[in-house]
C-alpha positions in Angstrom: 5.6 -25.9 -4.0 2.1 -25.1 -5.1 -0.8 -23.6 -3.2 -4.1 -25.4 -3.4 -7.3 -23.4 -4.0 -9.6 -23.1 -1.0 -12.9 -24.6 -2.0 -15.7 -22.2 -2.7 -18.0 -23.8 -0.2 -15.4 -23.2 2.5 -15.1 -19.6 1.5 -18.9 -19.2 1.9 -18.7 -20.9 5.3 -15.9 -18.7 6.5 -17.6 -15.5 5.3 -20.9 -16.5 7.0 -19.1 -17.4 10.3 -17.3 -14.0 10.3 -20.5 -12.1 9.8 -22.1 -14.0 12.7 -19.1 -13.4 14.9 -19.0 -9.7 14.2 -22.8 -9.4 15.0 -22.0 -11.1 18.4 -20.2 -7.9 19.4 -17.0 -9.7 20.6 -14.7 -7.4 18.6 -16.2 -4.1 19.9 -14.4 -4.1 23.2 -11.1 -2.2 23.1 -9.4 -4.7 25.5 -10.3 -7.5 23.1 -8.6 -5.6 20.2 -5.5 -4.9 22.2 -5.2 -8.5 23.2 -5.5 -9.5 19.5 -2.9 -7.0 18.5 -0.5 -8.3 21.1 -1.2 -11.9 20.0 -0.3 -11.0 16.4 2.9 -9.4 17.5 3.9 -12.4 19.6 3.1 -14.7 16.7 5.3 -12.7 14.3 8.2 -12.7 16.8 7.8 -16.4 17.4 7.7 -17.2 13.7 10.1 -14.6 12.5 12.6 -17.1 11.2 9.9 -19.1 9.3 8.8 -15.9 7.6 12.2 -14.7 6.7 13.3 -18.2 5.5 10.1 -18.3 3.3 11.0 -14.9 1.8 14.4 -16.2 0.9 12.9 -19.3 -0.8 10.4 -17.5 -2.8 12.2 -14.2 -3.6 15.8 -14.6 -2.6 15.2 -11.8 -0.1 18.0 -11.7 2.5 17.2 -11.7 6.2 18.3 -8.1 6.5 16.1 -6.8 3.7 13.2 -9.0 4.9 13.5 -7.6 8.4 13.8 -4.0 7.2 11.1 -4.0 4.6 8.7 -6.5 6.0 9.0 -7.6 9.7 10.0 -4.4 11.3 7.3 -2.4 9.4 4.6 -4.7 10.7 6.0 -4.7 14.3 6.2 -0.9 14.3 2.6 -0.7 13.0 1.4 -3.0 15.8 3.3 -1.0 18.5 1.8 2.2 17.2 -1.7 0.9 17.4 -1.2 -0.6 20.8 0.1 2.7 22.2 -2.7 4.8 20.6 -5.8 2.7 20.1 -7.7 4.0 23.2 -7.2 7.6 22.2 -8.1 6.9 18.5 -11.2 5.0 19.5 -12.4 7.6 22.0 -15.5 9.7 21.0 -14.7 13.2 19.8 -16.9 16.1 20.8 -17.9 18.6 18.2 -19.4 22.1 18.6 -23.2 22.3 18.6 -24.8 25.5 17.3 -27.2 27.5 19.4 -30.1 26.6 17.2 -29.8 23.0 18.6 -29.7 23.9 22.3 -29.6 22.0 24.6 -28.3 19.1 22.4 -24.6 17.9 22.4 -22.7 16.5 19.4 -19.9 13.9 19.1 -18.3 11.5 16.6 -18.1 7.8 17.6 -15.8 5.5 15.8 -17.3 2.1 15.1 -15.9 -0.9 13.1 -17.1 -1.3 9.6 -17.6 -5.0 10.1 -16.5 -8.0 8.0 -13.5 -7.2 5.7 -11.6 -8.8 2.9 -7.9 -8.1 2.4 -6.3 -9.2 -0.9 -2.5 -8.6 -1.4 0.2 -9.2 -4.0 3.5 -11.1 -3.9 6.2 -8.3 -3.8 6.0 -7.6 -0.1 3.9 -10.5 1.0 4.2 -10.1 4.7 3.8 -6.4 5.4 1.3 -5.8 2.6 -1.0 -8.4 4.2 -0.4 -8.0 7.9 -0.3 -4.2 8.0 -3.9 -3.9 6.8 -4.8 -6.7 9.2 -3.5 -4.5 12.0 -5.9 -1.8 11.0 -8.8 -4.2 10.8 -8.1 -5.6 14.3 -7.5 -2.2 15.7 -10.9 -0.9 14.4 -12.7 -4.0 15.6 -13.4 -5.7 12.3 -13.1 -9.4 11.3 -10.9 -10.2 8.3 -10.4 -12.7 5.5 -6.9 -12.7 4.2 -6.0 -13.6 0.6 -2.2 -13.8 0.1 -0.6 -14.3 -3.4 -0.1 -17.8 -4.9 3.1 -16.5 -6.6 5.0 -16.8 -3.2 3.6 -20.1 -2.0 6.2 -20.6 0.8 5.4 -17.3 2.4 1.6 -17.7 1.9 1.7 -21.1 3.5 3.7 -19.7 6.5 1.3 -16.9 7.0 -1.7 -19.3 6.8 -0.2 -21.4 9.6 0.6 -18.4 11.7 -2.9 -16.9 11.4 -4.5 -20.3 12.1 -2.3 -20.8 15.2 -3.2 -17.3 16.5 -6.9 -16.6 15.7 -10.1 -18.5 15.3 -11.3 -18.6 11.6 -14.5 -16.8 12.6 -12.3 -13.8 13.5 -9.3 -13.9 11.1 -8.9 -16.5 8.4 -6.7 -17.2 5.4 -7.9 -18.2 2.0 -5.5 -19.5 -0.6 -5.5 -19.8 -4.4 -5.5 -18.2 -7.8 -7.8 -15.8 -9.5 -10.7 -18.3 -9.4 -10.5 -18.0 -5.7 -10.5 -14.2 -6.0 -13.7 -14.5 -8.0 -15.4 -16.7 -5.3 -14.2 -14.3 -2.6 -15.5 -11.2 -4.4 -18.9 -12.9 -4.8 -19.4 -12.6 -1.1 -20.6 -9.4 0.6 -18.2 -7.5 2.9 -18.3 -4.2 4.7 -14.9 -3.2 3.2 -12.5 -4.7 0.6 -8.9 -3.8 0.9 -6.9 -4.6 -2.3 -3.3 -4.0 -3.1 -2.2 -4.8 -6.7 -2.3 -3.5 -10.3 -4.8 -0.9 -11.6 -6.2 -3.5 -13.9 -7.1 -5.9 -11.1 -8.2 -2.9 -9.0 -10.9 -2.2 -11.6 -12.1 -5.8 -11.3 -12.3 -5.5 -7.5 -14.1 -2.2 -7.7 -16.7 -3.6 -10.2 -17.4 -6.5 -7.9 -17.7 -4.3 -4.9 -20.1 -2.0 -6.7 -22.7 -4.7 -6.9 -23.2 -4.4 -3.1 -22.1 -0.8 -2.7 -19.1 -2.1 -0.7 -16.5 0.6 0.0 -13.0 -0.2 -1.3 -9.4 0.7 -0.5 -7.3 0.4 -3.6 -3.5 0.5 -3.2 -2.4 0.3 -6.8 0.7 1.5 -8.6 1.8 3.2 -11.8 4.9 4.8 -13.3 6.5 6.8 -10.5 8.8 9.4 -12.0 12.2 10.2 -10.6 13.1 13.8 -11.7 16.8 14.8 -11.4 17.3 18.6 -12.0 20.4 20.4 -13.2 21.2 21.6 -9.7 20.8 18.2 -8.0 23.6 16.7 -5.8 24.4 14.0 -8.3 26.5 11.8 -5.9 23.7 11.8 -3.3 21.0 11.4 -5.9 22.7 8.4 -7.6 23.1 6.6 -4.2 19.5 7.1 -3.1 18.0 6.4 -6.5 20.1 3.2 -7.0 19.1 2.0 -3.6 15.4 2.7 -4.3 15.6 0.8 -7.6 17.6 -2.2 -6.2 15.3 -2.7 -3.2 13.4 -5.8 -3.9 14.9 -5.8 -7.4 12.6 -2.9 -8.3 9.5 -5.0 -7.6 8.2 -2.2 -5.3 5.0 -0.3 -6.0 6.7 2.9 -5.1 10.0 2.2 -6.8 11.3 5.0 -9.0 10.0 3.7 -12.4 11.8 6.0 -14.9 14.4 8.7 -14.8 13.5 12.2 -16.0 16.8 13.9 -16.1 18.0 17.4 -17.1 20.2 17.1 -20.2 23.0 19.0 -18.4 23.5 16.2 -15.9 22.4 13.1 -17.7 25.8 11.7 -18.4 27.1 12.4 -14.9 24.0 10.8 -13.4 24.3 7.6 -15.5 28.0 7.2 -14.6 27.2 7.8 -11.0 24.4 5.2 -11.0 26.8 2.7 -12.6 29.2 3.1 -9.7 26.4 3.1 -7.1 25.0 -0.2 -8.4 28.5 -1.6 -7.9 28.8 -0.2 -4.4 25.4 -1.8 -3.5 25.8 -5.2 -5.2 29.4 -5.6 -6.1 31.1 -6.4 -9.4 28.9 -9.5 -9.8 25.3 -8.6 -8.8 24.2 -12.2 -9.4 26.3 -13.4 -6.5 25.1 -10.5 -4.2 23.4 -11.8 -1.1 21.1 -8.8 -0.9 19.7 -8.7 -4.4 16.2 -10.2 -4.8 15.2 -12.3 -7.8 12.3 -11.7 -10.2 9.2 -13.5 -8.9 8.6 -15.9 -11.8 9.6 -16.7 -15.4 6.6 -14.8 -16.9 7.6 -11.6 -15.1 11.3 -12.2 -16.1 10.3 -12.6 -19.8 8.2 -9.4 -19.7 11.0 -7.4 -18.2 13.7 -8.7 -20.6 11.3 -7.7 -23.4 11.8 -4.1 -22.4 15.5 -4.2 -23.4 14.5 -3.7 -27.1 12.9 -0.3 -26.2 16.2 1.5 -25.8 20.0 1.2 -25.8 21.5 -0.6 -22.8 24.1 1.7 -21.3 24.4 0.1 -17.9 23.9 -3.6 -16.9 21.9 -5.9 -19.1 23.1 -9.3 -17.8 20.3 -11.9 -17.2 19.9 -15.5 -16.1 16.4 -16.9 -16.7 17.2 -20.1 -14.7 17.8 -17.9 -11.6 15.3 -15.3 -12.6 18.1 -12.7 -12.3 18.2 -9.4 -14.0 21.1 -7.0 -13.4 20.2 -3.3 -12.7 19.9 -1.9 -16.2 19.7 1.6 -17.6 18.1 2.2 -21.0 19.0 5.3 -23.0 17.4 6.7 -26.2 14.0 5.5 -25.2 10.9 6.6 -27.1 8.2 7.9 -24.9 5.5 5.8 -26.6 7.4 2.5 -26.2 6.1 -0.2 -23.8 8.8 0.5 -21.2 7.5 4.0 -20.9 3.8 3.1 -21.0 3.6 0.2 -18.6 4.7 -0.1 -14.9 8.1 -1.7 -15.1 8.2 -3.5 -11.7 11.8 -4.6 -12.0 15.4 -3.3 -12.1 15.2 -1.5 -15.4 15.6 2.3 -15.7 14.6 4.1 -18.9 16.0 7.6 -19.2 14.2 10.6 -20.6 15.8 14.0 -20.7 14.3 17.5 -20.3 15.6 21.0 -20.9 13.3 23.0 -18.5 11.2 22.6 -15.4 8.1 23.3 -17.5 8.9 20.5 -19.9 9.4 18.0 -17.0 6.1 19.1 -15.4 4.3 18.7 -18.6 5.7 15.2 -19.1 4.6 14.1 -15.6 1.2 15.8 -15.6 0.2 14.5 -19.0 0.3 11.0 -17.7 -1.8 9.2 -15.0 -1.2 10.3 -11.4 1.6 8.1 -10.0 1.7 6.4 -6.6 5.0 8.2 -5.8 7.0 11.1 -7.2 10.7 11.7 -6.5 12.6 15.0 -7.2 16.2 15.8 -6.7 17.1 19.5 -7.0 16.3 22.9 -5.6 12.8 23.4 -7.0 10.9 20.8 -4.8 8.2 23.2 -3.7 7.4 24.2 -7.2 7.3 20.6 -8.4 5.0 19.6 -5.6 2.7 22.5 -6.2 2.2 21.6 -9.9 2.0 17.8 -9.7 -0.1 15.2 -8.0 0.9 11.8 -6.6 0.0 9.4 -3.8 3.2 10.4 -1.9 6.5 12.1 -2.6 10.1 12.5 -1.5 12.3 15.5 -2.2 16.0 14.5 -2.6 15.2 10.9 -1.6 13.3 7.8 -2.7 11.0 5.3 -0.9 11.4 6.7 2.6 7.9 8.3 2.9 6.6 4.8 3.5 8.9 4.4 6.5 7.0 7.0 8.6 4.0 5.3 10.1 2.7 8.8 11.0 2.2 9.6 7.3 -0.7 8.2 5.3 0.2 5.8 2.5 -2.0 5.6 -0.6 -2.6 6.5 -4.2 -4.6 9.0 -6.1 -6.5 8.6 -9.3 -5.2 5.6 -11.3 -2.7 4.8 -8.5 -5.4 4.1 -5.9 -7.9 5.5 -3.5 -7.8 6.0 0.3 -4.8 5.5 2.5 -3.6 3.7 5.6 -0.7 3.3 8.1 -1.0 4.4 11.8 -4.2 6.2 12.6 -5.2 6.2 9.0 -5.4 2.4 9.2 -7.7 2.7 12.1 -9.8 5.3 10.3 -10.1 3.4 7.0 -11.5 0.3 8.7 -13.9 2.4 10.8 -17.1 4.3 10.3 -17.2 7.7 12.0 -20.7 8.0 13.3 -22.3 11.4 14.0 -24.3 11.3 17.2 -26.5 14.1 18.6 -27.7 13.6 22.2 -30.7 15.7 23.3 -31.9 15.8 26.9 -35.6 15.6 27.8 -35.7 18.3 30.5 -36.3 20.9 27.8 -38.3 20.6 24.6 -38.4 23.9 22.8 -41.6 24.1 20.6 -40.1 26.2 17.7 -39.2 23.3 15.4 -42.7 21.8 15.5 -45.5 22.6 13.2 -47.2 25.1 12.9 -43.8 26.8 13.4 -44.8 29.5 15.9 -42.5 32.4 16.3 -40.9 31.5 12.9 -39.4 35.0 12.5 -37.4 34.5 15.7 -36.3 31.0 14.6 -35.2 32.3 11.2 -32.7 34.7 12.9 -31.2 31.7 14.7 -30.7 29.6 11.6 
């Protein structure tokens, strides 16, 4: 199945219609937004099977994993916004200094306007619809651009959106990077992009032409540090799960293992057993193990095998786009597998002898989207590193709390979303000062009479 490119003239027409619709003021009413959120939830529930079936076709993602990592996250996000939107959207009063008497001050949240949401293939439902929830909640319109690499999912989403919303409010545009180019040529009030740092730079350059604000949810090499005092059994189980989830094709997957030399062999042996516990003796036949998205990605990943010694796994099947969870030892830190985001079920291992050495290794590289630490020095590690998010003695789970912001820092992205942060990122928080007319003090006007008194008030 292939996705046809949306014609450029149709993109121009949709963008113009959405700008006009936003100017009409229809989306400003809170009741309108709540109705739209409820309609989106109803559509997801109605088409849940179509979405999960599509995820199986494109990625071999089981129903259970599809529900846990895609459907349930979007439904939870919608419920959170429905429950809290009125309070989030309410104006917030701020103190007003005596020098401004008798004025009053407040902050009013208003929608940014017409938005573009571009998302990748690895979590094609939640990474597209979660930002949409924020756009609807804030009162924006949205053009959605799913990935062509998961055509069955992208087509299902297009049909769901078309069945739920008018295109002047929410529309789906399909196609390859030529379509991205056409989309980025239009003017928006916000561009929300999830993908690689390289493409993030392209998006940011296009946005700069119109001074359009951007949300960049990128990636990078998220370290997984295992210290000498870690609980190896628990660490191995949680690390193996974090790497096996979506076959490692997760922006916050633990990318590489940074392991204290004293526990390296124990950890590798424990990981070998945990991979078996998760996927069985034959991972290729496991129902819950996702496939690599396409042959190009498969070939890139298998190419990393030459960068170290395979000590766990290593079995592949290009026809099925299957790669067994694989651990590489004796890896050089300047090899490709340690320079590029892996985005697959491959674990290079690097050892350290002291906390200072581990910290130096992490901080000498780009700031990652996530950082994972197993051991007793979590506070020290957090204090001396920077990452988009972090887990102590766990992996992945910080994304599961909709009350926490999710986003990157530095090369791994800018700005964050989820919950109220989603509402905020699609909103402009407008400062408003209201001054009554019953009193008009003359001190601020030229020729500044009684300036010595005014100066004391400033």
